[in-house]
N, C-alpha and C positions, 0 to 999 in steps of 0.2 A: 677307711680303706688304706690310706697312706700309712697310718700307724701300724696296721696289720702286716703290710708288705715289708715294712722296715724291720720287723721283729727279729727274724732269723739273722740277717747280717749284723744288726746291732748286738745280738746275743754273742755272736762270734767276736765282735770287737770288744765286748765286755769281758769275755774270757781272757783276751790278750791284756786287757787293762788290769786284771787281777794280779799280774806280775809287777805292777807299778805300786808305788805308795798311793794311799787312798786319795789324797788331794790331787796328785798328778793324774790318776785314772779318771777322776771326775772332770778335771779340766779337759782331758783328751776327748772324752765322750761328749762333753758340752760343745767343744769346738767342732767335732765331726757333725753333730746334729745341726749346729748353726750353719755350717757350710752346706749341708744337704738342703736345708730350708732356703738359704740364700740363692743357691744355684737353681733350684727348682722354680722359685718365684721369678727368677730372671729369664729362664728358658721357656716356661709354660706359655706365655703369650704368643710365641712363634709356632706352637704346635696346634694344628688345625684339625677339625673333625670333617671327614669326607663322607658324603652319601652319594652312591652311584646307582642309578636305575639301569639294571643290566638285563639284557634279553639273550637267552640261550635257547636256540631252536624255538619252540613255541611257548616258553615259560619266561615270565618276567619276575625279577627279584630285586629287593633293595639291599645293596651291600654297603656296609659301613666300615670305615677304617680311619687311619690317622695320616697326617702329612706334616711336612716341615717347610715353613717359609724360608727360602734361601736368598730372596732378593726383596728389597723394600718396595719394588714395583709389582710384586705379586707372583713371582715364580715359586711354585710349590713342588717338592719332590715327594713321591709316595711309592707304594708298591704297584707293579704292573698287575698283579692278581686282584687288586682292589678295584681297578677301573677297566679291566679287560671286558670287552663287549658292552661297554656302557653306552647307553643312548643319551643319558644326561648325567652330569656330575655337578653337585653342589658342595660348597665349602663354607663351613662355619668358623669364623675367626674369634678367638676368645676376646670378650670385652667389646665386641662390635655387634650391633643388632642385625637380625635377619641372616639370609644366606647370600653367598656370591655364586653366580653361575660361572663354572670353570670351563675353560677350553683345554682339551687334551692335546698338548703340543707334540708329544711323542711317547712311545712305549718301547721297552726292550725286554723281551721275555727272558733272555739269557742271563740277565742280572736281576730280574724281578724289580725293575725300576720304571717309573713313569714320571713325566714332567707335565704339570698343569700350569695354567696361567689364569689368575684372577686380577681384576682391576679395581683400584681404590675408587670409592664413590666421590663425587664432587665435594670438595671441602674437607675430605678425610686426610689424616696424616699418613705418611708412608707406613707400610706394614713393618712390624718388628722382626728382626732376624737375630740369629745366634751364631757366634763365631764357629768356624769349622776347624777341627783339629787335624792331626796327621795319624791315620790309622796304621801306617807302617811302623810307628814308634810305640805302639801299645805293648803292654807286658801282661802275661798271665798273672792273675792275682790282683790286678789294679781295680780299685773301686769304680763302679759305674752306676748311673741312674738311667732307667728307662721311663719315658713319658709318653702317654698315649691315651686312647679313649676306649678301653676294653668294655665290651657289652654296652656301649653308649655312655659310660661313666667318664665324662670329660675331665681332662687334666689329672688323670691318675698317675701317681709317681711310685716307682718301686726301686729298691736299692739292691745291688748285688755286686758281683765281681766278674772280671773276665775269666771264664773257666778254660778257654782254649782259643786257639786261632788257627787259621788255615784249614778249617773244616770243610771237607768235600762231602756233600750230602748224597751224591750219586743220584740226583734227581734229573729226569730227562730234560734236556735243553738248558740246564743251568750251568754257568761257568764260574760261579762264585767260589772264593775261598772264605767261608763265613767266619765271623767272630762268634764264639759260643759264650753265652752268659747265663747266670742263674737269676738275673733280674727278670721279673715276670713279664712274659710276652703272651698275651691272651688274644682271643678273637676281638678284633677292633683296634688292637694295638699296632697292627701292621702299618708300616709307613711312618711311625713316630721315631724320634731320635733316641740313640744311646749316647749319653754324655759322660764326660769325666768330672771329677770334683773341681776342676777349674772352669767348668761351664762350656767346654768345647765339645762339638759333635764328633763322635768317633765312628758312627755308623747309622744306617737306617734299618730299624727292626723289620724283620721279614716274617718270621714264623716261630711258633713254639711247638715243642714235642714233649709233652708231659710236664709235670711240675718241676720247675728248676732247670729246665733245658730249653734255651731259646737261641735263635740264630739271627745274626745281624749282618747286613751288607756293609763292608768297610767303606768309610766316607771317601777315601781316595778313589775307589771304584765309582762311587756316586758322582764325584766331581767330574771325572772323565765322561761319564754317560750323559750327565746333564749338559755339559759343554757341547758334546756332539749333537744331541737332540735339539738344542737351541740353535746351533749353528747350521748343521747339515740336514736335520730332520730325521736322520737315521744313523745307524752304527755300521761302519764298514770294517769287517774283521778279516784277518788273514785266513787263508784256506790252503791246506796241503793236499787233502784227499786220501787219507789213509785210515784204516781201522787198526787199532792196536790192542795189545793185552800186556799185562805185567810180565816181566822176566823175574819169576820167583826163584828162590834158592834151589827148589827141587829141580826145575828145568835147567838152571845153570849147572847144577851138579851132573844131571843126566847128559848134558852136552859137553861136559868137561870144560866149562868156561872159567873156572876159578872165581876170582873176585870181579869179573866183568858185570857191569850194571847197565841197564837201559830198558827199552821197551821193544816188544816183538811186533813186527808188522804182520797182521793176519788178514789184511784186505787192502787192495789198491783200486781206487775207483777209476773207471775208464775216463780218458781225456782230462784227467786231473793233473795239477802240477807234480804230484808224486809220480804218476805214470810217465810224464814227460821227462822227469829227472832220472828214471830208470829204477826206482824202488821196486822190490819184488817181495812177494809173500815169503815169510821166513827170515827176512832181513832183521837184524837187531840194530835199532837206532841207538847210538851211543851218545851223540851230541847233536843239538839243534842250534846251528849258528853260534857255536862256542859254549852253549849252555849244557852242562852235563845232565843227562837224563837218568832218573832212578825211579823205578816203580816195581815194588814187590807184592803189592796188594791192589785189588780193583780200585779202591778209593784213592790210590796214588796217581791214577791215570789223569785225573783232572788237571794236575800241574802242567802236563805236556799240552793238553788241549788249550789251557789258558795262555800258555807261552806262544803257541801258534796264532791264536785269535788276536793277541795284543800286538803282534808284529804287523807293521804297516803293509797294506796291499801293494803288490809290485816289488817288494823287497826280494833280492836274490839272497838266499840263505844257503849255508854250508851244512850238509848232512854227513856226519861221520857214521859209517855203517860197518857192522861185522857180518860178512856173508860167507857161510861155509868155512869158517875159520880164518878168513882173510879180511883185513881192514881195508875199506875203500872210502873215498870221499866223493860225494855227489853234490851237484848244485841244483837248486829248485827256485823258481820265481813264484812267490805266493800269489794266488788268485783271490777273488772275492768270495767269502763264505756264502754258499747258497742260502736262500731264504729258509728260515727255520719255521716261521708261522705262516701257513698258507692263507692267501686271500680267499674270502668266502663271499657267497651271494645267496641270500634267502629269497625264495619266490613266494608268490601268493597262492601257489597250488600245493603247498604242504611238503616241499622238499628244499633242501639246502645243498649247495655244491661247493667244492674246494678246488683251487688250482692244484695241479699235480706237481708238487715239489720233488726234488731229487729223493728226499727221504720217503715220501709217500709212494713214489715210483718203486723204490726198493721194498718197502714194507708190504705193498699189495702185489708185488711181483708182476707188474704190468709189462706188456710188450711194447708199449709206446707211451709217450707223455702227451700226445695229441688228444685233447679233450679235457673235460672237467669231471671230477670224481664226486659222486653222490655221497654226502656224509651223514645225512639225516632225512628220514621220511616220517612225517607225522601220521599217527594212527588215525584212520578214518578219513584221511584227506583224499583229494582227487588223485594224487600221485600214488598212494598206496592202493587205491581201487584199481588203478591202471596196471599195477604190477611192478612199478619202479622200486628198486631196493638199494640200501646202502652198499657201496662198493661198485655199483654200476658206473661205467665210464661213458659219459655222454659225448658223442662225436658229431651229431648232426641234429638240427631242429628244423622241421619243415624244409628239408633239402639244403639248408644253410649249414656249411661246415662249422664245427666248433673245435677250434684248435687250442684255445686257452680261455681264461676267465673273461677277458674283454669281448671276445667274439661271442661267448655265451650271453653276456649282457646285451650285446647288440641284437642278437637273434631274439631274445625275450622281449626287448623293447619294440621290435617290429611286428609282434603278433597282433592280429586284429582282436578287439575285445570280445569276450564271450564266444570264442570260436575254438573248436577242438584243434589240437596241434600234435604232430607226430615227433616223437623222440627216437633217435637211433642210438643205441648204447651197446657197449661190449660188456658181457658178463662171462668172465673166464675166456674160453676159446670161442664162444658163440656171440653172434650179433642178435640183439633183441629189439623189436619194434614195439614201442609203448605209446598208446594213444591217450593223451590227457584231455578229458572232457571237463571244461570249467563249469562250476555251479553258478548259475545266474541267480540274482537276488529273488526273482519271482518264484523260484522253486521252493523257497523256504517260507513263503507266506501262505497261510491258510485263509482262503477267500471267504470262508464261512464264519470267521470270527473277527472281532475288532481288537486292536492292540490294547493292552492294559495300561490305563493312564495313571495308575497308582491308587492307593486307598482300598477300602473294602466295604 
């Protein structure tokens, strides 16, 4: 496997070496090969195999991925999408017997990173770790090695180069400026490291998009996220509360703006820092706290979003604005970014609900955030038979008000066993009353037959 994945990059190196005298070319290739082997052997012991038992609605699956030991005491970084919704996570460490049960310390969907913790067994040595590099110093064309466990093939090594940096994938909820590489990143490689030929970790591999196109989370991003999750248990990001679009050259020409660059404000959220600062739809943001803004394509928007998110909550920032031909300066105090991933609760009656985040409130065009939103109804369940549907906003259970996810949980916990209960929900402009009738175990037993004890 390793030999096959090295073929193309080594072929390119060989082409370069044809310009050298034969002896020098052979020495250069031998040195490159020796270095790849040396670095791979040194790093591979810190690259772990992850198995996550995941439950999504009424289905359970085993998801496999990779991870990197970042601390001798058992701190592991991997991708959020590897352990999302995991009921149980196991980690296999190269050269050590059995599996380690892992605790999920924290997850961050916006960077696709998660932190796990495993503990050495009694008498074991500390876990091996690999030095972390500086992803701000990488250069396009630099040789890199990806190590992971694609398709369960532990310790797979592939060689490539850095094909690009600062890539914005325009994926919902992601804030990353990815490193692009042609080192192979396949299913199961997610969470493994991308390293340079000095054996330093440059990033955490996230996803592949076709042969020879892979994307890696910069290690400097991972350092910040891991530190925050270990310290605070969550990520507090700055929040302005605007929707924006690029200021492309066509619009700039139409508005006779000349060489002005920035982003166009096309939405201001109520009660947001932007609204309090006086930002208006149609304003052109030129600078954010001294940072010049430039976005001519949709994929350029991510730079502004990352800039706001990385600014400390509570910071007063200066906004340089062009409004109807006149330049103005506004001041805004950044708030805390609203929750991106809604809290969920699955019931025993075949339906799952979510808290109503600001995003879900806008997406479903709800009139109020009081209640919980039905996100899934299992086919053939008590909830489906009663007429409950996705998108219903539950606001009351047996006369108990449901204002948010915790009051929903309290109301469900207070239900008498095997007793029908009434849900009051909003569906569009109407209120709907839904009676859930639990199925008791004796309804599923055929009294005229004995259970099968096995055999024939």
